[in-house]
Phi, psi and omega in degrees: 000318174302322178295318181294323175296315180294321166309312181295317179303307186297314182299313179297322174294320183291322179289322174300312179296324175300314176297316177299324182286319176305303182304312179305318181293341181242022178231138180213164183212148170234159178222152160260117191252136171073041179291137182246132173234121181242136181258153175290169178225151181273124174214108181250149173230154171273144171276132181285303183257116186287344180267353181266171183284194180255028173294162186304324188290340183255008183249136177212161174266337177227155177219152176291136174285164183275160176249131183241135175242167176049043174284135182212185173309142176055033174282145175206140180211141175258147177231126181261155175205158171228135174253138178239130185273102185266007182268182179264358182231176173287154183233139177266120178258140174220160182224146172217170180250161175216145180193160171250140182296329180297337173275002185209064185290339175261016173059040178296328180311336178278345188251332179265135187239159173230139178230107180281149174231154160286147180240115177265077178280075191300322180263013183031045180261006172073019182235136181279104177267165180306120176099002180268341182291123187261214187288140169274145179259021175096176192233129175213155175294163174303327178296316184287332177297330177279320190269335182250330182065185182229128164277119186250022174087198182244144173246122173294150178301139180085356189252165173246139176229134183256146184217150171240127172262116178258112178262145193202158171227141177263316182224125175224120188283159176300337179287353180261355174301136184079003178266161187223140169227147188239124184220144171266155169234136189238149170235126179247153182228141174234128181296140172261000000 
């Protein structure tokens, strides 16, 4: 009986080996080794000198915000800025404000508005000249700028887009005189 079982196992092993050899003769495989996939990245920069180019020495991620003084009723002042798309793709740009209420205890954020405009700095002198103010993106208080933001369109890769932020007040009561508020403004980019 033991011989029969051993013979059966031996024959079975030979059959399996034969089938394996026959299968291997009809099977082949190829591979791609080490495929690399790199995604694009959203990368916007601020121009330090608005009249200069986009070399790396003139690009930054952060810039000191302006200080506005002597604000009263019907006050208005423009702030000019240029964004550079340093990414590999086109970018959709938006802007919001940010603040802590401790830095604005008298709620000036509800009285000061911002209105972003496209700026067509055709002569690239970094100065808002007559006829260069473009389309408005609407007007919002600093509070609404934080909660709703502004969609500022697309910047193609390798391009600069210029903006004017027009800060203003419509009505500012005498009780707000001598008060101070501190706010950040932020520009975000999403790759398309």
